[in-house]
C-alpha positions in Angstrom: 93.3 9.7 -41.6 91.6 7.8 -44.4 92.7 6.6 -47.7 90.6 9.3 -49.5 93.8 11.3 -49.9 95.5 8.6 -51.9 97.4 9.1 -54.2 99.0 12.0 -52.4 100.5 13.5 -55.5 97.0 14.0 -56.9 94.8 14.6 -53.9 97.1 16.3 -51.4 100.3 17.4 -53.2 100.9 20.1 -50.6 101.6 17.4 -48.0 104.6 16.1 -49.9 108.0 17.8 -49.9 111.5 16.7 -50.8 114.3 16.4 -48.3 115.3 19.9 -49.3 111.8 21.2 -48.7 110.7 21.6 -52.3 107.0 21.0 -53.0 105.8 18.8 -55.8 104.6 21.8 -57.8 108.3 22.9 -57.9 109.4 19.6 -59.5 109.1 20.6 -63.2 111.1 19.7 -66.3 112.1 23.4 -66.5 113.4 23.3 -62.9 115.4 20.1 -63.8 116.9 21.8 -66.9 117.8 24.9 -64.9 119.6 22.6 -62.4 117.2 23.6 -59.6 116.3 20.0 -58.9 119.0 17.7 -57.5 119.2 14.0 -56.7 118.2 14.9 -53.2 114.9 16.2 -54.5 113.8 12.8 -55.8 114.3 11.0 -52.5 111.3 10.3 -50.3 111.2 11.8 -46.8 110.3 10.1 -43.6 107.3 12.3 -43.3 105.9 11.2 -46.6 106.5 7.6 -45.8 104.7 8.0 -42.5 101.8 9.6 -44.2 101.7 6.7 -46.7 101.7 4.3 -43.7 98.7 6.1 -42.2 96.9 5.7 -45.6 97.8 2.0 -45.8 96.6 1.5 -42.2 93.3 3.2 -42.8 92.8 1.0 -45.9 93.3 -2.1 -43.7 96.8 -2.9 -45.0 98.5 -3.2 -41.7 101.6 -5.1 -43.0 102.2 -2.5 -45.7 101.8 0.3 -43.1 104.4 -1.4 -40.8 106.8 -1.7 -43.7 106.4 2.0 -44.6 107.0 3.0 -41.0 110.2 1.0 -41.0 111.1 2.6 -44.4 110.6 6.0 -42.7 113.2 5.1 -40.1 115.6 3.9 -42.8 115.3 7.1 -44.9 117.5 9.0 -42.5 120.1 6.3 -42.0 123.3 6.8 -44.1 123.5 4.4 -47.1 126.7 2.8 -46.0 125.1 1.8 -42.7 122.0 0.5 -44.5 124.2 -1.6 -46.8 126.4 -3.0 -44.0 123.3 -3.9 -42.1 122.0 -5.7 -45.1 125.3 -7.6 -45.2 124.9 -8.6 -41.6 121.5 -10.0 -42.3 122.8 -12.4 -45.0 123.0 -15.9 -43.5 126.6 -17.0 -42.8 128.0 -13.5 -42.9 128.2 -13.0 -39.1 129.6 -15.5 -36.6 127.0 -14.7 -33.9 123.9 -12.8 -33.2 125.9 -10.2 -31.3 126.7 -8.2 -34.5 123.0 -7.9 -35.3 122.3 -6.9 -31.7 125.0 -4.3 -31.7 123.8 -2.8 -34.9 120.2 -2.8 -33.5 121.4 -0.8 -30.5 123.4 1.6 -32.7 120.3 2.3 -34.9 118.1 2.7 -31.9 120.5 5.1 -30.1 121.9 7.1 -33.1 118.9 7.3 -35.4 115.9 6.6 -33.1 115.1 3.6 -35.3 113.2 1.5 -32.8 111.3 -0.5 -35.4 114.3 -1.4 -37.4 116.2 -2.2 -34.2 113.4 -4.6 -33.2 113.4 -6.1 -36.7 117.2 -6.8 -36.3 116.7 -8.3 -32.9 113.9 -10.5 -34.1 116.2 -11.6 -37.0 119.0 -12.4 -34.5 116.6 -14.6 -32.5 115.4 -16.4 -35.6 118.9 -16.9 -37.0 120.1 -18.3 -33.7 117.2 -20.7 -33.6 118.0 -21.9 -37.2 121.8 -22.0 -36.9 122.4 -19.3 -39.5 125.4 -17.9 -37.7 127.9 -20.5 -38.9 130.5 -18.7 -41.0 130.1 -19.7 -44.6 132.2 -17.1 -46.5 
């Protein structure tokens, strides 16, 4: 895979679909007016994020590729779980690293989100080392 297909919407639009399976060509103003396009159709899919990660990697942008791969995992996780995970990551919101580690295991098991789980475990280690688990609020 090379970055010669970037931007996808111009160079390979058939590779991009909405979560409901609609193609970019179907995303027209007329379709919006007719009510054929819903909010779910403007969300990005894990597949598109992974394709973007491959493009970033082929362009030598490894950190961006890794972030896009993590985003692909997050795309299927319910919003309430994402937001409560964010809250767990805020310094002083958890009393110990165990809450982050439990959430990491939940994301790994329920959503096959190994990259996000690893990120949370890394955060738990860093927070432990820096004393971020003292309850502040």
